[in-house]
C-alpha positions as CSV (number, residue, x, y, z in Angstrom):
1,M,-153.2,-95.9,-66.7
2,A,-151.7,-97.9,-63.7
3,D,-148.0,-98.8,-64.5
4,E,-149.0,-102.2,-62.6
5,V,-151.7,-103.1,-65.0
6,T,-149.1,-102.3,-67.9
7,R,-146.7,-104.5,-66.4
8,Y,-149.1,-107.5,-66.0
9,I,-149.9,-107.3,-69.6
10,D,-146.4,-106.6,-71.0
11,K,-145.4,-109.9,-69.1
12,L,-147.9,-112.1,-71.2
13,P,-147.5,-114.1,-74.3
14,P,-148.0,-111.9,-77.3
15,W,-151.6,-113.2,-78.3
16,Q,-152.6,-112.6,-74.6
17,S,-151.0,-109.3,-74.3
18,D,-152.7,-108.0,-77.7
19,I,-156.1,-109.1,-76.5
20,C,-155.7,-107.7,-73.0
21,R,-154.4,-104.4,-74.3
22,Q,-157.6,-104.2,-76.6
23,L,-159.8,-105.0,-73.6
24,R,-158.2,-102.4,-71.7
25,A,-158.8,-99.7,-74.2
26,M,-161.9,-100.8,-74.7
27,I,-163.0,-100.6,-71.1
28,R,-161.2,-97.0,-70.9
29,T,-163.5,-95.9,-73.7
30,T,-166.6,-97.1,-72.3
31,I,-165.8,-95.9,-68.8
32,P,-163.5,-93.0,-69.4
33,T,-163.3,-92.0,-65.6
34,V,-162.2,-95.9,-64.9
35,D,-159.6,-96.5,-62.0
36,E,-157.1,-99.5,-62.6
37,Q,-155.3,-101.4,-60.0
38,I,-153.9,-105.1,-59.6
39,Q,-156.1,-106.8,-56.7
40,Y,-155.4,-110.8,-56.3
41,G,-152.9,-110.6,-59.1
42,K,-155.3,-109.5,-61.9
43,P,-156.1,-106.2,-63.3
44,H,-159.3,-105.0,-61.9
45,F,-161.1,-101.7,-63.3
46,L,-163.3,-99.8,-60.7
47,K,-166.1,-96.9,-61.6
48,N,-166.7,-94.9,-58.6
49,G,-164.7,-97.2,-56.4
50,R,-167.0,-100.1,-57.3
51,H,-165.5,-103.2,-59.4
52,A,-166.7,-103.0,-63.0
53,A,-164.5,-105.4,-64.5
54,V,-161.5,-107.6,-64.5
55,I,-159.2,-109.1,-67.0
56,H,-157.4,-112.6,-66.0
57,A,-154.8,-114.4,-68.3
58,G,-154.8,-118.2,-67.8
59,K,-152.7,-120.7,-69.3
60,N,-154.9,-120.9,-72.6
61,K,-157.1,-118.3,-72.4
62,V,-158.0,-114.5,-71.3
63,S,-161.0,-114.0,-69.2
64,F,-163.1,-110.7,-68.9
65,M,-165.3,-110.4,-66.3
66,L,-168.2,-107.8,-65.8
67,F,-169.4,-107.1,-62.2
68,N,-172.9,-105.9,-61.3
69,A,-174.1,-107.8,-64.3
70,A,-177.4,-109.2,-63.4
71,E,-179.4,-107.3,-66.0
72,V,-177.1,-108.4,-68.7
73,D,-178.3,-111.6,-70.4
74,A,-176.1,-114.4,-70.8
75,V,-175.3,-115.4,-74.4
76,K,-174.6,-119.1,-75.3
77,G,-171.1,-119.4,-76.4
78,V,-170.1,-116.0,-75.7
79,L,-171.2,-114.4,-72.0
80,R,-171.6,-117.0,-69.2
81,S,-173.2,-116.3,-66.0
82,M,-171.0,-116.9,-62.7
83,G,-172.6,-117.7,-59.4
84,N,-175.9,-115.8,-59.0
85,G,-175.7,-114.0,-62.3
86,E,-174.1,-110.8,-60.6
87,R,-171.1,-111.6,-62.7
88,K,-170.6,-112.7,-66.4
89,T,-167.7,-113.8,-67.9
90,V,-166.3,-114.1,-71.3
91,D,-163.4,-116.5,-72.1
92,I,-161.1,-115.6,-75.4
93,V,-158.9,-118.4,-76.7
94,E,-156.0,-117.6,-79.1
95,G,-157.3,-117.2,-82.7
96,Q,-160.7,-116.3,-81.6
97,D,-162.8,-113.5,-83.5
98,I,-163.6,-110.9,-80.8
99,D,-166.3,-108.2,-80.9
100,Y,-165.0,-105.7,-78.7
101,D,-168.3,-103.3,-79.5
102,L,-170.4,-106.2,-78.1
103,L,-168.3,-106.5,-75.1
104,A,-168.3,-102.7,-74.7
105,D,-172.1,-102.7,-74.7
106,F,-172.3,-105.5,-72.1
107,L,-170.0,-103.4,-69.9
108,A,-172.0,-100.2,-70.5
109,K,-175.0,-101.9,-69.4
110,A,-173.4,-103.5,-66.3
111,S,-171.8,-100.6,-65.0
112,S,-174.2,-98.0,-65.7
113,G,-175.5,-98.4,-62.1
114,L,-172.1,-98.0,-60.7
């Protein structure tokens, strides 16, 4: 695990830090060979040198974005398309129930071609 990603997560408010830790663990389980790094001030996760996911903690939410996600269907209220659909995003707010298994399924499908 990359120390710079750990530092990013550790500096967040407790509720965001907890979500980011769980997302990170889910990513590492789904993509065991994942590389982590901070790019553009956010944790990025790469498979075979290509972007698979990014976590971003905003003021009132945590966003989890998938790359290479054209084949992943958007799910109303859960997963929304960004731009041309190659990226899909989940926005998580404090107190929200999170289905990490569902997010892992989305990630597995999106990253399968990387």
